[in-house]
C-alpha positions as CSV (number, residue, x, y, z in Angstrom):
1,M,-7.4,2.7,5.2
2,T,-9.9,1.6,2.7
3,E,-9.3,4.6,0.4
4,M,-6.0,4.8,-1.5
5,F,-3.8,7.8,-1.9
6,D,-5.6,10.7,-3.5
7,P,-3.1,13.1,-5.1
8,E,-5.7,15.9,-5.1
9,R,-6.1,15.9,-1.3
10,D,-3.3,13.9,0.3
11,L,0.4,14.3,1.0
12,T,2.6,11.4,1.8
13,I,6.2,10.8,2.9
14,E,8.1,7.6,3.5
15,R,11.4,6.6,5.1
16,F,13.3,3.4,6.0
17,I,14.3,3.5,9.6
18,R,17.1,1.2,10.8
19,A,15.3,0.1,14.0
20,P,12.8,-2.6,14.9
21,R,9.1,-1.8,14.4
22,T,8.6,-2.1,18.1
23,A,11.0,0.7,18.8
24,V,9.3,3.0,16.3
25,W,5.9,2.1,17.7
26,D,7.0,2.9,21.2
27,A,8.4,6.3,20.1
28,W,4.9,7.0,18.6
29,T,2.8,5.7,21.5
30,Q,4.8,6.6,24.7
31,P,4.3,10.3,25.5
32,R,7.8,10.9,26.9
33,Q,9.4,9.4,23.8
34,F,7.0,11.2,21.5
35,E,8.1,14.5,23.0
36,Q,11.7,13.9,22.0
37,W,11.2,14.0,18.2
38,W,7.7,15.3,17.3
39,V,8.6,18.9,16.4
40,P,11.5,20.1,14.4
41,E,14.5,21.0,16.6
42,P,15.4,23.3,18.2
43,A,11.7,23.7,19.1
44,K,10.5,21.6,22.1
45,C,7.3,19.5,22.4
46,R,5.3,18.7,25.4
47,A,2.6,16.0,25.4
48,V,-0.1,17.5,27.5
49,R,-2.7,14.8,27.1
50,F,-1.7,11.7,25.2
51,E,-3.3,8.3,25.2
52,A,-2.8,6.1,22.1
53,V,-6.1,4.3,22.2
54,P,-9.2,4.9,19.9
55,G,-10.8,8.1,21.2
56,G,-7.7,9.0,23.2
57,P,-6.3,12.5,23.2
58,L,-3.2,13.7,21.2
59,V,-2.7,17.1,22.7
60,T,0.7,18.8,22.4
61,E,2.3,22.2,23.1
62,I,5.3,23.7,21.4
63,S,8.0,26.0,22.7
64,E,10.2,27.9,20.1
65,A,13.2,30.0,20.8
66,G,12.9,29.5,24.6
67,K,9.4,31.1,24.7
68,P,6.6,29.7,26.9
69,F,4.8,26.6,25.6
70,A,1.8,27.3,23.5
71,P,-0.9,25.1,21.9
72,H,0.3,23.0,19.0
73,M,-2.1,20.2,18.2
74,D,-5.4,19.1,19.7
75,A,-6.3,15.8,18.0
76,C,-7.9,12.4,18.7
77,F,-6.6,8.9,17.9
78,L,-9.1,7.1,15.7
79,I,-7.4,3.8,14.9
80,V,-4.6,2.1,16.9
81,E,-3.4,-1.2,15.5
82,P,-0.5,-2.2,17.7
83,Q,2.9,-2.3,16.0
84,R,1.2,-1.6,12.6
85,R,-0.9,1.6,12.2
86,L,-2.1,4.8,13.8
87,V,-4.7,7.1,12.5
88,F,-5.4,10.4,14.1
89,T,-7.3,13.6,13.3
90,D,-7.8,17.2,14.4
91,A,-11.4,17.0,13.2
92,L,-12.2,15.3,16.5
93,L,-11.0,15.9,20.1
94,A,-10.6,13.3,22.7
95,G,-13.6,11.0,23.2
96,F,-14.5,11.6,19.6
97,R,-15.9,15.1,20.4
98,P,-16.3,17.3,17.3
99,A,-13.5,19.9,17.0
100,P,-14.4,23.5,16.0
101,N,-11.8,23.6,13.2
102,S,-10.1,20.9,11.2
103,F,-7.1,20.8,9.0
104,M,-6.1,17.2,8.5
105,S,-6.2,13.5,9.4
106,A,-3.1,11.3,9.3
107,E,-2.3,7.7,8.9
108,I,1.0,6.3,10.0
109,T,1.9,2.8,8.9
110,L,4.9,0.7,10.1
111,D,5.9,-2.3,8.0
112,E,8.7,-4.7,8.9
113,A,11.5,-4.5,6.4
114,D,14.9,-6.2,6.2
115,G,17.0,-4.6,8.9
116,G,14.3,-2.2,10.1
117,T,11.0,-0.5,9.6
118,Q,9.4,1.0,6.5
119,Y,7.6,4.1,7.8
120,A,4.9,5.9,5.9
121,A,2.8,8.9,6.7
122,R,-0.2,9.9,4.7
123,V,-1.8,13.2,5.6
124,M,-5.3,13.7,4.3
125,H,-7.1,17.0,3.7
126,S,-10.7,18.0,2.9
127,D,-9.8,19.5,-0.5
128,R,-7.0,20.5,-2.8
129,A,-6.7,24.0,-1.3
130,A,-6.1,22.6,2.2
131,R,-3.6,20.1,0.8
132,D,-1.8,22.9,-1.2
133,K,-1.7,25.1,1.9
134,H,-0.1,22.4,4.0
135,A,2.5,21.8,1.2
136,E,3.2,25.6,1.1
137,L,3.6,25.7,4.9
138,G,6.4,23.2,4.5
139,F,4.9,19.7,4.8
140,Y,7.8,17.9,3.3
141,D,10.5,19.9,5.2
142,G,8.6,19.7,8.5
143,W,7.4,16.1,8.4
144,G,10.7,15.1,6.8
145,T,12.7,16.7,9.6
146,V,10.4,15.1,12.2
147,I,10.8,11.6,10.6
148,E,14.6,12.1,10.5
149,Q,14.5,13.0,14.2
150,L,12.4,9.9,14.9
151,A,14.9,7.8,13.0
152,R,17.8,9.2,15.0
153,F,15.9,8.8,18.2
154,V,15.1,5.1,17.7
155,E,18.3,4.1,15.9
156,V,20.5,5.4,18.7
157,R,18.4,3.5,21.3
158,V,18.8,0.2,19.5
159,S,22.5,0.6,18.5
């Protein structure tokens, strides 16, 4: 992104993952792999519409405590730089159609590091109130759990 981290509006989380960048990329861009780690366990994720290309849909459903699947996220991929960076937002729907409500945009970066991948997620909000709300809703616990699940998923696959 051209803008740097804005502590007034952004939240960020990073982790070193002991797996090649290609494995992490595939887990992010292949719907069946994505479903395995995207929501904190024991909840289940289903990728309803998922195409990791600019303008492609990122639509998921979630099932918690064995209940029926319900809408979770309806977003659009904005930038897809293979093996390096993904940017998506819920401000737009697939095909860059404006969404009725928006909460955030996210940038995921993958950098090669000795023995694995340096993973970073930056989640951008329209203002401090939205950022604070996301933090209060458990951003660090939720996104931290999901990144840990992603790490376990890809590290086991390459062991």
